[in-house]
N, C-alpha and C positions, 0 to 999 in steps of 0.2 A: 453454328452458334450454341446449339444445345450441347454438343460434345465439349465445347470449350467451358461452358458453365459447369458441366459435370466433372471436368477435370479439376477446376478450381475448388469445387465442393469436396472432392476426394482429398485433395491436398490439405484443405482446411480441416477436414475431419482427422486426418493423420496428425496435424499439428495440435489439435485439441486433445487427442488421445495422449500425445507426448506430454502436453501440459498437465493433463490429469494424472499421469503416472508420477511425474515429478512432484506433484502436490499432495497425492494421496498415499503413495507407497511408504510403508513403515511409519505412518503418522502416529500409531499407537502401539502398545505392547511394551514388553520389558526393556527392549533395546531400541526404543523409538528415537527418531530424529525429528526435531532436536530433543535432547534428553531433558529431564527435570521439568521445572515449571517456575519461570521467573516471577517474583512477587508482583510486578505490574500486571502480568497476565492473571495471576491469582486474585488480585484486587478486583478485576473485572468479574471473575467468576463468583466471588463473594457477594458483590453487588447484585449479580444475576440471581444467586440463590436467595438472597434476602428479598428481592423483588418477587420471586416466585412464591415465597412464604407469605408476604404481606399484600401482594397484588399492586404494589406501588412502583410501577415502571416509570422512570424519569426521562425527561428530555436531556437533562444534564446531571451527572453524578459529581458533586463537588469535592469528594475526598480524593486524596492522592493528587493534589494540584489541579483537580478538575478534569472531567472527561465527558465528551459528548456521548449521549446515551444510546444512539441507535444500534451500535455494534453490541453493546452489553445486553440490550433487550433481545437481539437476535440470538446471542449466546444463551440467554435464559431459555429460549424455545428449545434449543438443542439439549441443554442440560435436563430439562423437564422430561424428555423422552429417552435420553441416553445415559444420564447420570453425571456425577461430578468427577470427571476424569480429565487429565490434561489434554488428551487428544480431542475431547469433545469441545473444549474451549477453542481449539485450533481448527476444527473442522469448518466453521463458517469462513475462516480466512482462506482455506484451500479452495472452497467453492467460489468465493469472490475472486480469488486469483485466476482461476480458470476462465471465469466470465470476463475478466479484464483482458486476458489474452485474446479472447474472441472479439471484444470491443476494439482492441488495437487493430485487428484485421479490418473491421468495418470502417474505422476512422481513417486508417492509412489508404484504403481503397477509395473511399469517398473524397478524401482531401485531394489526392492526386489523380483520381479517375482511372486508377490502374490497380487491378487485383493482384498483380505480381508484387508490387510494393507492399500491399496489405499482407500478403502471405509471408513475404520475407520478414516484415516487421513483427508479425505475430510469432513466427518461428523463433526469432532472436529473443523475444520476451519469454517464450515458453521454456527455453533452455537457460535462461539467465539465472545465475546464482542469486543475484540481487533481488529479483522478483520472487523466485522460488522460496528464498529464505523467509521473506515477510508473508508469503502465502501459507506458511506452516507455523506461524507464531500468532498467539492470540492478542494481537495489538489492533486497535481500531483503525490505525493509519492505513491499512491495506484497502479500506473502503474508499478512500479519497480519490485515487486514480481511477477506480472503477466508475464512480459517479461522473467524474469529469470527462473521461474518454467517451462514455456513452452519450452524455449530454452534448458534447462537442460534435460527435458523429451525427446525431439527429439534427442539431442546429445547422450544420453545414449542408446536410442533405435537404433540409427544409428550404434553405436559401436557394440552392441549385434547382430544386423541384419547382419552387415558386417562379423562377425565371423561365421555366419551360411551359407554363400554363398561363394563357392570356385571359385571366379573369380575376376579379377581386378575391382577396384572401378572406374566406369565412369558413364555417364549420364543415361544409362538404367539400372544401378544397383539399386536394391531396397533401399539400404542405402544411395545412393548418394543424392537423393532428400531430404531425412530426414536431412542429414548433411547440405545441402544447406539452407533449411528452418530454421534449428536451428541457423545457422550463421546470416541469415537475421533478425530473430526475436531477437537474442542476440544483434546484432548491433543496432536495433531500440531502445533497452532499454536505450541507452546512452542519448536519447532525453527526458528522464523521470525525473530523480532525481539525485542529485549530489552524493549521497551515492553509486549509481550504478557504479561509475567510478572505484571503487576498485575491481570489480568482475572479471577482467581478471585474477587475481591471483587464484580465485576459478576455473575458466575454465582450467587453466594450471594444477592445482592440480587434477581435475577430470581426465584429459587426462593422467597424470602421474600415478594415481592410477590404471586405466584400462590398461595402457601400462605395468606397473610393474607386474600386476597379470594376464597377458594374454600370452598364448602360441603362439599366432599369432600377434606379436607386430606390424608387418608391416600394418596389417588391421587398427589398432588404428591410426597409423601415417597417413594413407590415409584419414581417416575421419577427422583428425585434419587439413589437408591441405585444404580440401573442406570447412570445417567449417570456417577456418580462412579467406579464400578468400572472402566468402560471407559476413562474419562479417565486414571485412575491407571495402567492397563496401558500406555496409549500414552505416557505421560510417564516411565515407569520408566527407560529408557535415558538420558534427559536428566538425571534425578536421579542416576543412577549416575555419569555423567561428572562432574558438578559436586561430587559427594561426594569423588571422587578428585582433582579439580582446583578447589578452592574459590577459588583466586586469580583464576580466569577468570569468576566468576559476575557481578561487578558491572561489569566492563569499564571504560568511561570515566565511569560514573555518578558515582562519588565525586569525580572530577576536575572535573566541570562542575556540581556541586550548588550550588543557591542558598544552601545552609547554610554554604558556605565563604566567603560574602560577608561583609564587615564589617557590613552592614545587611540580614540575611536576611529579616526580616519586610517591610521596605519593598520589597525586590526581589521577594519573592514576590507582594505585592500588585500591583506593576507588571506582573509576568508574567501574572497572572490577567487584568488589564485588557487587555493587549496580545493575549492569546490569544483572549479574547472578541471583541475588535475585528477579528481577522484575517478574519472571514467577510464583513463588510460595509464595513469602513473602511480598514484598512491591513494588508496581508498580508506574507508573507515577502519580504525584500529580496534574497535569494540568487537570482541569475538561473538557477541550476541547478534550483531548486525552484519558481520562480514567475516571472511577469512582474513584475519587481522592484517591490515595494511595493503592487501592486494587490491588492484584496480577493480572497479565495479563491473567493467566489461572484460570478458576474456579477449585476448589480443586479436583474433581474427575479426571478431565483432567490433572491437575497438577501432580497428583499421578502417572498416567500411563506414563506421560512424564518423570518423575524421574526414573521410572522403565526402560523405554526405554533407558534413558541416562546410567543408571547403567549397564543394560545388554550389551549395545554397548561398553562401556569402558572395561567391563569384557572380551569381545570377540574380542577386537580391534586388537590383534596380530595374530588372527587365519586367515587361508587362505580365509575364506568366509566373512571376516569383511569389505570388501571394501565398502559395502553399508553404514555402520556406519561411515567409514572414510569420505565418501562424505558428509554426514550430519554434522559431526563435523567440517569439513573444511568450509562448507557453513556458519555455525553458527559463526565460528571464523572470517571469512572474513567480514561477514555482521555486526559483533559486533565492528569491528575496528573503523569505523567512529563515533560510539557512544562513546566508551571509551576514545577516544582521544579528544573529545570535553569536555568543561567544563561548560556546560549550561544545567540546569534542568535534572540532572541525577537521576533516570532512565528516559529515554525518549522513549515513546512508538512509536512516529512517526518516529524518526530517526532510530529506531530498526525494521522498517517495513520489511526489506529484510530478517529478521530471521523467518518470519511467516511460509513459506513452510517447512523448515527443523524441526522447533519446532513441528509442528503438525504431520509431518511424523514420528518423533521420538515417539510422543504420540501414534500414530496409531500402530507403531511397538511394543511399550511397552504393549498396550492393547492386541494385538494379542499373544505376547509371554506369557503374563499372562494366557490367555485362554489355550494355549498349555501346559503350566506347570500344570495348574489345571486339564486338561484332563489326562495327564500322571500320576498325583498323585492320582486322586480320581475317575476316570471313572471305575476302577475295583470294587470300593466299591458301586458306585451308577450307575446303568445301564442307567438311564435317565439323566446322567450328562450333555450331550451336549444340550439337550432340556431345562434343567433347566437354564444353562448359557445363552442360546439364549433368553429365556423368560425374564430373569433378565436384560439382556442388553436392550431389547425392553422397559421394564419398566423404566430403568435408562435413556434411550434416551428420552423418553416422559418427564420425570422429568427435564432433562437438557433443553429441548426445552421450557418448561413452565418457568423455572428459567431464561433463557435468555430473554424471552419476558418481564417478570416482571422486570428484572434487567436493561434492556436497555430502554424500552419504558415507564416504570412507575417510578422506583426508580431514574434512571439517567435522563431520558428525561424530567421529570416534575420538576426537581430540579432547584431552582432559581439560583444556582451557574452556571448551564449550560446555562441558558438564559443570564446571565451576560457574560459568557465566549464567547458566540457567538454574543454579541453585539445586542441583541434584541431591545434595545432602538434606535439604529441607523436605524434599519429596520422600526420601528414605525415612526420615523421622515421622512424617505423616502416616506412612504405611505401617511403621512400627506401632504407632499409637492406635491405628485401626485394628491391629491384631491383638491388642490387650483387652481383657474383660471390660465391659462398659461400666461395671460397678466399681472398678478400681479408680481411686482418686489420682488424677494425673495433673502435674503442674509443669508448665513450660516456662522457663526463665529466659526472657528475651533480652539478651545482652548485646544486641546489634544496634547500630545507628539507623538513621532513616526517618522519613516523614512520619509524623505522629498520626495514627489512625485510631480514633477512639481510645486513646491512652496507651496504645501499644505501638512500637516501631513497625514500620511498613514490612520488613522481611518476614514477619510472622504470618503474613497473608497466605503464603504458600502452604504452610501447615494447616491453617484454618480451612483452606479450600479442600485439601485432601481429606480432612477429617470432618468437613461440614460443621465447623464450630465458629463461624464468624460472629453470630449473634450470642448475646448473653443467655438467651433461652436455650440454644443448642449446646452451649458450653455446660450449662447445668444438667441437661439431659444426658450428656455423654461423659460428665465428670472430667472434662478437660478445661483447664483454666490457665490463663496467660498472665505472668507476673513480670515486673521489672526487677533487675538485680537488687537484692536486699529485702524485697517484700516477702521472700520465702521464710524469713526469720519469724514472721508473724503467724506462720502456719505450723500447727503442731499435730496434724492428723497422723494417727498411726498407720503404718503400711502405705503411706502416700508415695507415689513415684514422681521423681523429679527429672526433668530433661532440660538441657541447656542449649539454647539457640545462639550461635556465635557467628 
């Protein structure tokens, strides 16, 4: 048994090293991947810089259509010690991405009671362009699957552990602490991303599935009570903020809702089809989110995902099917915010909560294929298991090489990606930093975009690079932002003018 555990730990360590490489390698520097700094990332950084300056760290930052504050506050911690550089904004995402890969292992292992499924699932996530990409961008959404997968893992572990101990659930019970931590982690997830707010339905479905298929239903109910109490404690400040600021709750949701369309049912149906097809057929067309139009799953992973989906649907009404019911429920709940929106479907970023169940389904599919192969062919070929394992090692090596080439070379060096991440705005910011501080510098912002304190949103990138988000910093560094036409009111001699288009 000790040898088996040691082998699992060894493979998990290898997977985490692979995940870390793909999330840390070339994150900073002149030719960093991704290049540039998208204004939405910069907006987070500017709020973080201002919070560091004022000490006012917020639960919710209402600018730029509103953003939950936890990720921005974490970014502020990194900026404080490492400086205002694009890679610093992205470093928290990389760390969270690695921890999510680890969480997928524990979730898959606990859900199916099978470490091989957990290892396969985490490996597929570790080499996934979809997950790697958002683990290297300074968007808060990367935190949502992290909190949900770890809370789901601890929740299911608490339910299973409570079933094995024949005593009431209280503070010294082995499952009590798991349920409490699960609730706290789950509640913390509400401070990450707007799509997370639909997940209470998933939690209720998970409890119902385990309650329905459990001979000791009172044990499930006890875990539910502990979980709910601590989740409520964690989410109280979040509730308090939106009670006082109800206008911030929905953000852009109502603006981009499919129900604002003249044909909502038709558009909803199309959105469902496009979202289901994004994994294997046609993915997000936004270069910032994806290799434009390519499926979110590379085809070998896509095939085992389809097999896992097929196998789960085939066995969904069997007594042992609760694992697949959990995964299907998770996918359905996570897909809801995507399909009810009417903006850029399929949308890889808005679908980010689907990442854990998608890769666990792929891991389960790969494992079931191995089992079927063993049952069908091991009698004909005595070295069947060895052949399959060697083939998997070779395929894994090919997948790793393909991922490196696909992300860092084909995508990372593509001019469309540089444009998508506003590399020219970063270049302008660096140029401004190289000029004497006493020189008067004016940036004429002629772009469109959401208004942020009187200036269009795209200027946020230049503001972050130069640390001139606040009027105080602009005065100190003689960098000022104007709208087209306002420069006519300025008559300073030797002033320098730059145009942001």
